[in-house]
C-alpha positions as a printed Julia matrix, in Angstrom:
168×3 Matrix{Float64}:
 -14.14    6.46  21.32
 -17.18    5.9   19.11
 -17.31    6.95  15.44
 -20.49    8.96  16.0
 -18.39   11.53  17.86
 -17.36   12.86  14.45
 -21.02   13.46  13.58
 -21.36   15.94  16.44
 -21.06   19.65  15.74
 -19.22   20.31  19.01
 -17.19   18.17  21.36
 -16.68   18.68  25.06
 -13.16   19.36  26.22
 -12.96   15.77  27.52
 -14.07   14.26  24.21
 -11.72   16.49  22.23
  -8.76   15.87  24.53
  -9.18   12.1   24.18
  -9.2    12.41  20.4
  -6.03   14.5   20.2
  -4.05   12.97  23.05
  -3.76   16.17  25.08
  -5.02   16.7   28.6
  -7.94   19.05  29.19
  -5.57   21.23  31.25
  -3.26   21.59  28.22
  -6.21   22.67  26.08
  -7.22   25.19  28.76
  -3.64   26.47  28.92
  -3.47   26.82  25.11
  -6.73   28.79  25.25
  -5.47   31.0   28.07
  -2.21   31.94  26.28
  -3.9    32.4   22.91
  -2.42   29.48  20.95
  -5.6    27.46  20.41
  -9.12   28.52  21.27
 -12.29   26.43  21.4
 -14.77   26.81  18.55
 -17.5    27.91  21.0
 -17.55   29.18  24.55
 -20.0    28.13  27.22
 -21.72   31.51  27.29
 -23.32   30.44  23.98
 -24.73   27.41  25.82
 -25.56   29.05  29.18
 -22.56   27.48  30.91
 -18.85   28.24  31.07
 -17.61   25.18  29.14
 -15.31   25.04  26.14
 -16.59   23.28  23.03
 -14.43   22.16  20.13
 -15.28   21.36  16.53
 -14.01   18.19  14.85
 -12.52   20.41  12.11
 -10.07   21.74  14.73
  -8.37   18.34  15.05
  -5.73   19.04  12.39
  -4.71   22.38  13.87
  -4.31   21.09  17.4
  -2.42   18.04  16.16
   0.13   20.31  14.48
   0.52   22.22  17.75
   0.85   18.96  19.72
   3.52   17.57  17.4
   5.47   20.83  17.38
   5.55   20.96  21.18
   6.55   17.29  21.38
   9.55   17.88  19.1
  10.69   20.83  21.17
   9.34   23.89  19.38
   8.81   26.58  22.0
   5.36   27.77  22.97
   6.47   31.31  22.07
   7.37   30.22  18.53
   4.06   28.39  18.14
   2.15   31.39  19.47
   3.88   33.75  17.03
   3.21   31.31  14.21
  -0.5    31.04  15.04
  -0.82   34.82  15.23
   1.16   35.56  12.04
   0.56   32.43  10.04
   1.79   32.14   6.48
   2.64   29.15   4.27
   6.25   30.35   4.0
   6.7    30.53   7.8
   5.13   27.11   8.25
   7.35   25.6    5.55
  10.47   27.13   7.09
   9.57   25.78  10.54
   8.68   22.35   9.15
  11.93   22.11   7.14
  14.02   23.13  10.13
  12.37   20.59  12.38
  12.3    17.86   9.72
  16.09   18.14   9.45
  16.39   18.02  13.23
  14.17   14.93  13.41
  16.09   13.2   10.62
  19.32   13.81  12.54
  17.77   12.5   15.77
  16.48    9.39  13.99
  19.94    8.75  12.54
  21.51    9.13  15.98
  18.94    6.8   17.58
  19.51    4.18  14.86
  23.26    4.35  15.49
  22.72    4.07  19.24
  20.43    1.08  18.71
  23.05   -0.58  16.51
  25.8    -0.03  19.09
  23.61   -1.42  21.88
  22.72   -4.49  19.78
  26.36   -5.2   18.9
  27.61   -4.79  22.47
  24.71   -6.84  23.83
  25.66   -9.64  21.45
  29.34   -9.35  22.43
  28.45   -9.45  26.12
  26.32  -12.57  25.66
  29.22  -14.18  23.83
  31.59  -13.17  26.63
  29.26  -14.62  29.27
  29.18  -17.95  27.44
  32.97  -18.31  27.57
  34.35  -20.8   30.06
  37.42  -19.81  32.05
  38.68  -23.4   31.96
  38.25  -24.16  28.28
  39.95  -22.76  25.22
  37.98  -22.87  22.0
  38.67  -21.53  18.56
  35.8   -20.47  16.37
  35.43  -18.52  13.19
  32.99  -15.65  13.3
  31.49  -13.48  10.63
  33.07  -10.02  10.35
  30.93   -7.2   11.76
  31.18   -3.45  11.45
  30.85   -1.08  14.34
  30.91    2.6   13.43
  30.94    5.0   16.34
  32.49    8.01  14.65
  36.16    8.94  14.72
  38.77    6.34  15.71
  38.41    5.37  19.33
  39.2     2.51  21.72
  36.24    0.48  20.43
  37.51    0.55  16.84
  40.82   -0.89  18.04
  38.99   -3.55  20.08
  36.79   -4.58  17.13
  39.78   -4.59  14.75
  41.58   -6.85  17.23
  38.63   -9.22  17.33
  38.6    -9.33  13.51
  42.34  -10.02  13.3
  42.19  -12.62  16.03
  39.23  -14.24  14.32
  41.14  -14.53  11.04
  44.44  -15.55  12.65
  42.76  -18.09  14.9
  40.9   -19.55  11.94
  44.17  -19.97   9.99
  45.99  -21.53  12.95
  43.56  -24.45  13.05
  44.85  -25.86   9.77
């Protein structure tokens, strides 16, 4: 997308959709249900096209992000029709907390996957016909309340320490 697109007064629906990462059909749908209208209609230009202003980018990006994080179209519509700083702040706070919680969960899930991937690679490298003793660095695995995995990891830690002491 060229930089001179920002120097235009109005953008076609295709140009605008490429800038904001929404399909033209989504923009048409938002117009139809009253969430986001084009700056100008085609009847001003002797056609039936929708034209958008570059100043509308921020507004549609807020709508796009809200839909992507799961805010309902109905909530967004009500917010656009009865907009106030207090309502926006309340919605943003609510969804910020939800996103923070999701990020925390995804980081925990990533950590669990990394630890188990490492353990599986270690298990695959073990020979059935050879016994080896090695000392490994202690690792933490937090999954929540006590469960079978905590007992397994604790057993690996104890075995690691005991096996290390039995070599001497």
